C-alpha positions as CSV (number, residue, x, y, z in Angstrom):
1,X,16.2,34.7,-8.0
2,X,19.0,32.4,-9.3
3,X,18.6,29.4,-11.5
4,X,15.7,27.0,-10.9
5,X,16.0,24.3,-8.2
6,X,15.3,20.8,-9.3
7,X,11.6,20.1,-8.7
8,X,10.8,23.8,-7.9
9,X,10.8,26.6,-10.4
10,X,11.2,30.2,-9.6
11,X,7.4,30.8,-9.4
12,X,7.1,28.1,-6.8
13,X,9.7,29.4,-4.5
14,X,8.6,33.0,-5.0
15,X,5.0,32.0,-4.0
16,X,6.2,31.0,-0.6
17,X,8.3,34.1,-0.3
18,X,5.5,36.5,-1.3
19,X,3.0,35.2,1.1
20,X,5.4,35.3,4.1
21,X,6.8,38.7,3.1
22,X,3.4,40.3,2.7
23,X,2.4,39.1,6.2
24,X,5.6,40.0,8.0
25,X,6.0,43.2,6.1
26,X,2.5,44.3,7.1
27,X,2.9,43.5,10.8
28,X,5.1,46.5,11.6
29,X,7.5,46.9,14.4
30,X,10.9,45.1,14.5
31,X,9.5,41.6,13.6
32,X,11.0,41.5,10.2
33,X,14.6,42.4,10.8
34,X,15.7,38.9,11.8
35,X,13.6,36.9,9.4
36,X,15.2,34.7,6.8
37,X,14.5,35.4,3.1
38,X,12.6,32.3,2.0
39,X,13.2,33.1,-1.7
40,X,16.9,32.2,-1.4
41,X,18.5,29.1,-2.9
42,X,17.2,25.9,-1.2
43,X,14.5,27.7,0.8
44,X,11.5,26.0,-0.9
45,X,9.7,24.7,2.2
46,X,7.3,26.5,4.6
47,X,5.6,25.9,7.9
48,X,1.8,25.6,8.1
49,X,-1.0,24.7,10.5
50,X,-3.8,22.4,9.5
51,X,-7.2,24.2,9.8
52,X,-9.5,21.6,8.4
53,X,-8.7,17.9,7.7
54,X,-9.9,15.8,4.9
55,X,-9.0,12.3,3.8
56,X,-5.5,13.0,2.4
57,X,-6.0,16.6,1.2
58,X,-6.3,19.2,4.0
59,X,-6.8,22.9,4.4
60,X,-4.0,24.9,5.9
61,X,-2.7,28.4,6.8
62,X,0.9,29.5,6.6
63,X,2.5,30.3,9.9
64,X,5.3,32.7,10.8
65,X,7.3,31.4,13.7
66,X,9.8,33.2,15.9
67,X,11.8,32.4,19.0
68,X,14.3,34.1,21.3
69,X,17.8,33.2,20.2
70,X,19.5,31.9,23.3
71,X,20.2,28.4,24.8
72,X,17.5,28.7,27.5
73,X,14.7,29.1,25.0
74,X,12.2,26.2,25.3
75,X,9.3,27.3,23.0
76,X,8.5,29.3,19.9
77,X,5.5,31.4,19.0
78,X,3.5,31.1,15.7
79,X,1.3,33.6,14.0
80,X,-1.2,32.3,11.5
81,X,-1.3,34.1,8.1
82,X,-4.8,34.8,6.8
83,X,-6.2,32.8,3.8
84,X,-6.4,29.0,3.5
85,X,-5.0,26.7,0.9
86,X,-5.1,23.0,0.2
87,X,-2.2,20.6,0.6
88,X,-1.9,16.8,0.0
89,X,-0.2,14.5,2.5
90,X,2.1,12.4,0.5
91,X,2.8,10.1,3.5
92,X,-1.0,9.5,4.0
93,X,-0.7,9.6,7.8
94,X,-3.5,10.7,10.2
95,X,-3.3,14.5,10.7
96,X,-5.5,16.5,13.1
97,X,-6.6,20.1,13.0
98,X,-4.0,22.2,14.7
99,X,-1.1,20.1,13.7
100,X,2.0,21.9,12.4
101,X,3.4,20.6,9.1
102,X,6.2,21.2,6.6
103,X,5.0,21.9,3.1
104,X,6.6,22.3,-0.3
105,X,5.3,23.9,-3.5
106,X,5.6,21.4,-6.4
107,X,3.9,21.5,-9.8
108,X,1.9,24.6,-8.6
109,X,0.3,22.6,-5.7
110,X,1.2,22.3,-2.0
111,X,2.4,19.0,-0.6
112,X,2.8,18.0,3.1
113,X,6.2,16.3,3.5
114,X,6.5,16.1,7.3
115,X,4.6,16.9,10.5
116,X,5.4,18.2,14.0
117,X,3.0,16.0,15.9
118,X,5.0,13.3,17.5
119,X,2.9,12.2,20.5
120,X,3.8,13.9,23.8
121,X,5.1,12.0,26.7
122,X,2.6,9.3,27.8
123,X,0.8,9.4,24.5
124,X,-2.2,11.0,23.0
125,X,-5.0,8.9,21.4
126,X,-5.6,11.6,18.8
127,X,-2.1,11.5,17.5
128,X,-0.5,9.0,15.2
129,X,2.8,7.5,16.4
130,X,6.0,8.2,14.5
131,X,5.7,5.1,12.3
132,X,2.1,4.1,12.1
133,X,-1.3,4.0,13.7
134,X,-2.7,4.2,17.2
135,X,-4.7,1.7,19.3
136,X,-6.8,2.2,22.4
137,X,-4.9,0.5,25.2
138,X,-6.4,-1.7,27.9
139,X,-3.4,-1.8,30.3
140,X,-3.9,0.7,33.2
141,X,-1.2,-0.6,35.6
142,X,1.9,0.8,33.8
143,X,2.5,4.1,35.7
144,X,4.6,5.6,33.0
145,X,1.7,5.5,30.5
146,X,-0.6,8.0,32.1
147,X,-3.0,9.6,31.1
148,X,-3.5,7.1,28.2
149,X,-3.3,3.3,28.6
150,X,-0.7,1.0,27.3
151,X,-1.5,-1.8,24.9
152,X,-2.2,-5.4,26.0
153,X,0.0,-6.5,23.1
154,X,2.7,-4.9,21.0
155,X,4.2,-6.5,17.8
156,X,7.1,-6.0,15.4
157,X,8.5,-7.7,12.4
158,X,12.2,-8.5,11.7
159,X,13.1,-9.9,8.3
160,X,13.9,-13.6,8.1
161,X,17.6,-14.3,7.5
162,X,19.0,-17.8,7.3
163,X,22.0,-17.6,9.7
164,X,22.1,-21.3,10.5
165,X,22.0,-20.3,14.2
166,X,18.8,-21.0,16.1
167,X,19.7,-18.3,18.7
168,X,19.6,-15.6,16.0
169,X,16.9,-17.0,13.9
170,X,14.5,-17.5,16.8
171,X,14.4,-13.8,17.4
172,X,13.4,-13.0,13.8
173,X,10.1,-12.9,12.0
174,X,6.7,-11.8,13.3
175,X,7.1,-11.2,17.1
176,X,4.3,-10.7,19.6
177,X,4.7,-9.2,23.0
178,X,2.1,-9.9,25.7
179,X,1.6,-7.9,28.9
180,X,3.1,-9.4,32.0
181,X,3.0,-6.9,34.9
182,X,4.0,-3.4,35.8
183,X,5.5,-2.0,32.7
184,X,6.9,-5.2,31.2
185,X,5.8,-7.2,28.1
186,X,7.3,-10.5,27.0
187,X,7.4,-12.4,23.6
188,X,7.1,-16.1,22.9
189,X,9.9,-18.3,24.0
190,X,12.3,-20.0,21.6
191,X,15.3,-22.3,22.3
192,X,18.8,-21.0,22.3
193,X,21.4,-23.5,23.3
194,X,18.6,-25.5,24.9
195,X,17.5,-22.6,27.1
196,X,14.2,-20.6,26.5
197,X,14.8,-17.0,25.4
198,X,12.4,-14.3,24.4
199,X,12.1,-10.6,23.6
200,X,11.3,-8.3,26.5
201,X,9.8,-4.8,26.4
202,X,10.2,-2.6,29.4
203,X,8.9,1.0,29.7
204,X,10.9,2.9,32.4
205,X,9.6,6.3,31.1
206,X,8.4,8.0,28.0
207,X,11.5,10.1,27.2
208,X,13.9,9.3,24.3
209,X,15.8,6.1,25.2
210,X,13.6,5.2,28.2
211,X,11.8,2.3,26.5
212,X,13.9,-0.8,25.8
213,X,13.1,-3.8,23.6
214,X,15.8,-6.4,24.5
215,X,16.7,-10.0,23.5
216,X,19.4,-11.3,25.8
217,X,21.5,-14.2,24.5
218,X,23.9,-15.4,27.3
219,X,26.7,-17.7,26.0
220,X,26.5,-16.3,22.5
221,X,29.7,-14.5,21.4
222,X,29.1,-10.9,20.5
223,X,30.8,-8.9,17.7
224,X,33.3,-7.5,20.3
225,X,34.4,-11.0,21.3
226,X,32.5,-10.9,24.6
227,X,30.9,-14.1,26.0
228,X,27.3,-12.8,25.9
229,X,25.2,-11.1,23.2
230,X,22.3,-8.7,23.4
231,X,20.0,-7.2,20.7
232,X,18.6,-4.0,22.1
233,X,16.3,-1.4,20.5
234,X,15.3,1.9,22.2
235,X,12.7,4.5,21.4
236,X,14.0,7.2,19.0
237,X,11.3,9.7,20.0
238,X,9.1,10.4,23.0
239,X,7.2,7.2,23.5
240,X,3.5,7.0,22.8
241,X,2.1,4.1,24.8
242,X,-0.9,3.5,22.6
243,X,0.7,4.2,19.2
244,X,3.3,2.9,16.9
245,X,6.8,3.9,17.8
246,X,10.1,3.9,16.0
247,X,12.8,1.9,17.8
248,X,16.5,2.2,17.0
249,X,19.2,-0.5,17.3
250,X,22.1,-0.4,19.8
251,X,24.7,-2.2,17.8
252,X,27.3,-2.8,20.5
253,X,26.6,-6.4,21.6
254,X,24.8,-8.0,18.6
255,X,25.9,-11.7,18.0
256,X,28.9,-12.4,15.9
257,X,28.0,-14.0,12.6
258,X,24.5,-12.6,12.6
259,X,24.9,-8.8,12.5
260,X,22.3,-7.9,9.9
261,X,19.6,-6.5,12.3
262,X,17.6,-3.6,11.0
263,X,18.8,-0.2,12.3
264,X,15.2,0.8,13.0
265,X,12.0,-1.1,13.5
266,X,8.4,-0.1,14.2
267,X,6.9,-1.3,17.4
268,X,3.2,-1.6,16.6
269,X,0.2,-1.5,18.9
270,X,-1.8,-4.8,19.2
271,X,-5.2,-5.5,17.7
272,X,-7.7,-2.7,17.8
273,X,-10.7,-4.7,19.0
274,X,-10.9,-6.7,22.2
275,X,-7.5,-5.3,23.2
276,X,-8.0,-6.5,26.8
277,X,-7.4,-10.0,25.6
278,X,-4.3,-11.4,23.9
279,X,-5.7,-12.2,20.5
280,X,-2.5,-11.3,18.6
281,X,-2.0,-15.0,17.8
282,X,-3.5,-17.7,15.7
283,X,-7.3,-18.1,15.9
284,X,-9.5,-20.9,14.8
285,X,-12.5,-20.5,12.5
286,X,-15.0,-23.4,12.6
287,X,-17.7,-23.6,9.9
288,X,-21.2,-25.0,10.2
289,X,-23.5,-25.4,7.2
290,X,-27.2,-25.0,6.3
291,X,-28.0,-26.9,3.1
292,X,-24.2,-27.3,2.8
293,X,-23.3,-30.3,4.8
294,X,-19.7,-30.5,3.5
295,X,-19.0,-27.1,5.2
296,X,-19.8,-28.4,8.7
297,X,-16.7,-29.1,10.8
298,X,-14.3,-27.4,8.4
299,X,-11.7,-25.5,10.4
300,X,-9.4,-22.7,9.2
301,X,-6.3,-21.5,11.1
302,X,-6.3,-17.7,11.0
303,X,-2.7,-16.4,11.5
304,X,-2.2,-12.9,12.8
305,X,-0.2,-10.3,10.8
306,X,1.0,-7.4,13.0
307,X,1.8,-5.3,10.0
308,X,-1.9,-4.7,9.0
309,X,-3.6,-6.2,12.0
310,X,-5.6,-8.9,10.2
311,X,-5.9,-12.6,10.6
312,X,-5.8,-14.7,7.4
313,X,-6.1,-18.4,6.5
314,X,-7.2,-20.9,3.9
315,X,-8.5,-24.5,4.0
316,X,-10.1,-27.2,1.8
317,X,-13.9,-26.6,1.4
318,X,-16.2,-28.9,-0.5
319,X,-13.7,-29.6,-3.3
320,X,-12.2,-26.2,-3.4
321,X,-10.3,-23.7,-1.2
322,X,-11.9,-21.2,1.1
323,X,-10.0,-18.0,2.0
324,X,-10.8,-16.0,5.1
325,X,-9.7,-12.7,6.5
326,X,-10.7,-11.4,9.9
327,X,-10.2,-7.7,10.6
328,X,-11.2,-4.8,12.9
329,X,-10.7,-1.2,11.9
330,X,-12.2,0.5,15.0
331,X,-9.7,1.9,17.6
332,X,-10.8,0.5,20.9
333,X,-13.6,-1.5,19.3
334,X,-15.5,-4.3,20.8
335,X,-16.3,-7.8,19.5
336,X,-19.1,-6.5,17.4
337,X,-16.7,-4.4,15.4
338,X,-15.0,-7.3,13.7
339,X,-15.5,-8.2,10.1
340,X,-15.0,-11.5,8.2
341,X,-14.2,-11.6,4.4
342,X,-14.7,-14.9,2.6
343,X,-13.8,-15.9,-0.9
344,X,-13.4,-19.1,-2.9
345,X,-10.5,-20.3,-5.1
346,X,-12.7,-21.1,-8.1
347,X,-15.1,-18.1,-7.7
348,X,-18.0,-20.4,-7.2
349,X,-19.5,-17.4,-5.3
350,X,-18.5,-13.7,-5.2
351,X,-16.3,-12.6,-2.3
352,X,-18.4,-11.4,0.6
353,X,-17.9,-9.5,3.9
354,X,-20.0,-10.0,7.0
355,X,-19.9,-7.7,10.0
356,X,-21.5,-7.3,13.4
357,X,-20.9,-10.9,14.6
358,X,-23.6,-12.2,17.0
359,X,-23.3,-13.6,19.5
360,X,-19.8,-12.4,20.3
361,X,-17.6,-12.0,23.3
362,X,-14.1,-10.6,24.0
363,X,-13.5,-12.6,27.1
364,X,-13.8,-15.5,26.5
365,X,-13.0,-14.6,22.9
366,X,-15.7,-15.8,20.5
367,X,-17.2,-14.4,17.3
368,X,-20.2,-15.9,15.4
369,X,-20.7,-14.8,11.8
370,X,-23.9,-16.0,10.2
371,X,-25.3,-16.5,6.7
372,X,-22.4,-16.6,4.3
373,X,-23.9,-17.5,0.9
374,X,-22.6,-20.6,-0.8
375,X,-24.8,-21.2,-3.8
376,X,-22.8,-23.3,-6.3
377,X,-20.1,-24.1,-3.8
378,X,-21.6,-27.1,-2.1
379,X,-22.6,-29.4,-5.0
380,X,-25.5,-29.6,-7.4
381,X,-28.1,-29.2,-4.7
382,X,-26.7,-26.2,-3.1
383,X,-29.2,-23.6,-4.1
384,X,-29.9,-21.3,-1.2
385,X,-27.0,-22.8,0.8
386,X,-25.5,-20.8,3.6
387,X,-23.0,-21.4,6.3
388,X,-21.8,-19.7,9.4
389,X,-18.4,-19.3,11.1
390,X,-17.4,-19.3,14.8
391,X,-14.0,-17.8,15.6
392,X,-12.3,-18.7,18.9
393,X,-8.8,-18.6,20.5
């Protein structure tokens, strides 16, 4: 072999070549006459199939793929090569057994750099979307999202840019889309030239380009000089109705003077728990105290972050600040799967996490977390003090 490739020495590339050669060479017949020599310059990747998944390190087998070389070919066949190895997923995405992946040999270990498990049309709750996690949808009335359900809410984030134009700035930031009817979701209204405008998501199919996320701005001059503007994103891959999806910008009619829209965004599924209710919004936590009278009646606004699906907030508490984080890590979870983390600004008590709220309800939405300890946080007579938290819409 020629000179070393940056990041891969000759032994690394030859390791891939040897394994594939040994298998193909031992298979007989005419299988080998069209195969590429993976020891050549630049050929330092290989295909593999996951045989046993771990946390981020997984077992795999090499695969030898082949297909008929004509334009009507729609599939390929893969033969698994005996023996298993370990590979680490550098992107730390969810990978299932049976997924096909691309791997490289670096520093004498195998590394997963890409995967071939974009969700099929309609979605698959076992697969991760192309840019994030999956949910467990509660919307059954969008016909294009069968056999899985669509989400009650979707969300996305656009960086805040100070354009000095409310029509552009109103469409930025943390955007929430709530289910309307059929296959349509709508964001919160904002004013543009005195008229309410909002983002609208419509699913007309699950093929590439069949899902549109649109913000129409009539009366706002576009970059081509036309009278109306439109910011439109479409799905870059087959759409997975209950997973995160990459959306790409159509640049043609963006507003003049505010052209800095991201080329791609990630459309995220809504909250994992109680997904039949629109809770992707600001919630209210109301405290009540036992042996901690200054806690009673304290309210904390918990703002939702679509990026990590948590609600966070802070408020004055008995002469200090209380910090609260509400979360749910269970796909398709119920109200009892929420957790609340509480900490104090002066470390008067260690951070604590309470789960399994009781009583609780998804609709109407209500969570009651009991028995947070507050020794040392309520004054000199606070030994044994505890308080509870009720979270509502």
